[in-house]
N, C-alpha and C positions, 0 to 999 in steps of 0.2 A: 282501600285505605285513603284517607283524606290527604290533601296536599300539605296541610299543616303538619300532620304526623310524619309524612315522608320527609319534609324539610328538617324537622327536628332530629329524626333518626339519622339522616345523612350527615348532619353536622352536630352530633350529640355532644362531643367533647367541648366544642366551642360554645354550644348552647348552655351547657352546665356551668361553664366559666362566667358567661354573661349573667346567668341567673344568680350565681354566687355574689357578684358585685352588686346586683340589684337588691338582693337580700340584705347585704351589709348597709346599703344606703337607707332602705325603707324601715330598718329596725330602729334607727336613732334619729332620723331626720324629722324636722317639724312637719306638721300636716300629715305625712304618711306614717309616721311612727307613733301615732296616738294610741294609748292603751285602750280607748273605747272603740277602736276599730277592730272588728273580728280578725283573728289570725288567718282564717280561711280567705278573707277578702285580701289581706296583704299578700298571701301566697299566690292567689289567683292573679292579682294585679302584677306581681313580679313575673309570673309565667307569661302573661300577655306582653308586658313591656320587653321582656327578653326576646320573645319571638319577633317583635317589631324591629328591635335593634339588630337582630341576627344578620340580615343581608348587608348591613352597612359596616360590619366589623371585619377587619383583615384577619383572615383565618390563620395565616402563617403555617406552621407545621404541627399544630396542636393535635391534628387527627392521628399523627404517628406516635404520640406520647403514650407511655404505659399508664396503667391505672394509678400507680403511686405518684407519678409525675402530675397527673391530673388532680389528685387529691392535694398535693402540695400547692399547685397553682390555685386550686379552689380556695384554700385557706388564705392565700395571698390576696385573692380577689375579694373575699369577704372583708379583709382588713382595709383594702382600698375603698370599698363602698362604705365601710364604717367610718373611715377618715373623712370622706366627703360629707356624709350625713352629720358627723360630729361637728365639723366646721360650721355647717348651717345651724346646728343646735346652739353652738357657742355664740353665734351672731344674734340669734333670737334671745339668748339670755341677757343681752344688753337691756332689754325692756324690763326684765325683773330687777336688774341692778339699779336702773333709773328709778323704778318704783320703790326700792329699798331706801334710796336717798330721800325720796319725797316723803315716805312714811316716817322716816326719822324726824323730819322737820314738822310734819303735820300732826304727829302724835299717834299714828296708826301702827307704829312698829311692834307693839305688843300683840296685835291681832293679825293672824295669817289665815289664808283660805287654802283649800285643797285644789291643786291643779289637776284636772281630770286627765290631762295628757300623759303625765308621768306619775301621778299619785303622790306627789310631794307637796309640802307646805310652801307657799309663796306669799310675798307681800300683797296686800289688798290692792294698792295702787298699781303695783307691778303687774298683777293679774289683769287689771282693767286695761292698762296700756298694751299689754301683750295681746289681749283678745281683740282690741280695736285694730292694732297694726297687723295682726294675722288676717283679719278681714281685708285690710288694704293690700296685703301680700297676695291674697287670692284674687282680688279685683285687678291687680296689675299682672295677673297670670304668672306670678312668681313660681308656682309649682310647675308650670310648663318649662320655665327657664332652669329649674332644678333638674328636671328630667333631661333637658338639653345638655346641661353640664355633665350629667352621667354619660350621655352618648358621646360627647366630645372627649371624655376621659379615655375612651377606648382608642382614640386617635393619638392623644398625647402620651398615654401609658398603655401600650398594647397588652393583650392578655398573656403573652409569652415573655414579658419583661419581669425583671426582679427588682425588689425594693432596695434602694441604696440610701441609707441614712448617713447624712453628713452634717457639717456645722450649719449649713443653711437652714436645716430643719429647726434647730434651736433658736436661730435668729428669727425665723418665721413665728415661732411660738411667742417670743417676746413681743414682736410686732402685733400679733393678734390680741394678746392680753392688753397691751397698751391701747389699741384701737377700741377694745370693748369698754374700758373704763373711761376713756376720753369721750366716747360717744354717749355713754350713760350720763356723764356730767353735762354734756351739751343738751340732752333732752330735758334734764331736770334743772338746769341752771337758773332759768327764769323764776321758777317757783322758789328755789333755794334762796335767791337774792331777795325776793319779796318777803319771805318769812324772816330772813335776817334783818331786814329793815323794820319789820313789825316787832321783832324782839328788841331791837335798838330803841324804838319808840316806847315800848312797854317799860324798858329799863329806865328811860328818862322820866316817864310818868311815875314809876315806883319811887324815884328819888324826890320828885316834886310833890307827889300826892301819897304820902305814906299810908293814909287811911284806905286807899284802894287796894283790893285783893287782886294782885296781878295774875295769880294762878287761875282764879275763877274766870277772869275776863280774858286772859291770854289764850287758853286752850280753844274755846269755841271761835275766838276771833281769828286765830291762825288757821283753823280748819276752813272757815268761810272764805277768808282771803286766799288761802292756798288753792282751794277748789275753784274759786272764781278766776284766778290767774291761769290755772291749768286749762279751764274751759276756753278762755280767750286765746291762749297760746297753742291750742290743740292743732290748728292748721299747720303751725310750725313743726309740731311733733310728727305729723303725717308726712310733711316734706322731708324731715330728717329721716324718718323711717324708709322712705323711698331711696334716699342716698345710701342708707345702711344696707338695703337689699342689693343695690348695685355693687357695693363693695364686697358683699358676701360672695358673689360669683367670682370676683377678682381674687379673693382669698382662696376659693376652691380651685380655680385654675392654677394659682401659684403653688399650692401644696402638691398638686398633681405633677407639675413640672419639677418640683424639688425632689419628689420621690423617684 
């Protein structure tokens, strides 16, 4: 019998609880929760990560728990992993919100594309920003830090702990939603101001030159100027994305401490 199998059987209860938290995280989290990743890959990856984490998790007295206690704790661990992954998903949704703001000004709001990650329709500009900043997330080893947050969660919230919902949780939800919309506006504000100035100039021209068709001139002009400003301000968006990823881990640690 191999050493891996011996270790798993020796700490089977603990291993299953760790595996449950990993499953909860990898189902909804960005990168790992993509629909185009085979389920067998996700399952195997969770098994491997759970085995790697196993020696570093405090066992407590879970080996003495009954089957029903382990089932109850397993459901709780899935919820904990789901919460961690959902926070990461919410932070990544900032890029879609920013893209929706931009599409509304650029005139792309009537056209959406299918997001292969979750199979839903998303704004064109939002999908572009999301794709680019996902690559930045990978280049910054963000997926490694996400797994590190999972490992640290076992120290902050041990497997034999129970969820305690209090008023701090609702305050956290308000803070998270506030941060999402403020960050989305920060990403898109430069283009939004530029398009506002273009609309202002077109309005003045429409009053001074009634013979000019503002609608025919305005739509392509706003698209060209908007895309040009967005390309120039792209390094700013990347830097903003880096700060958003850093704050994402802070939100993850904060929600674990609240629970």
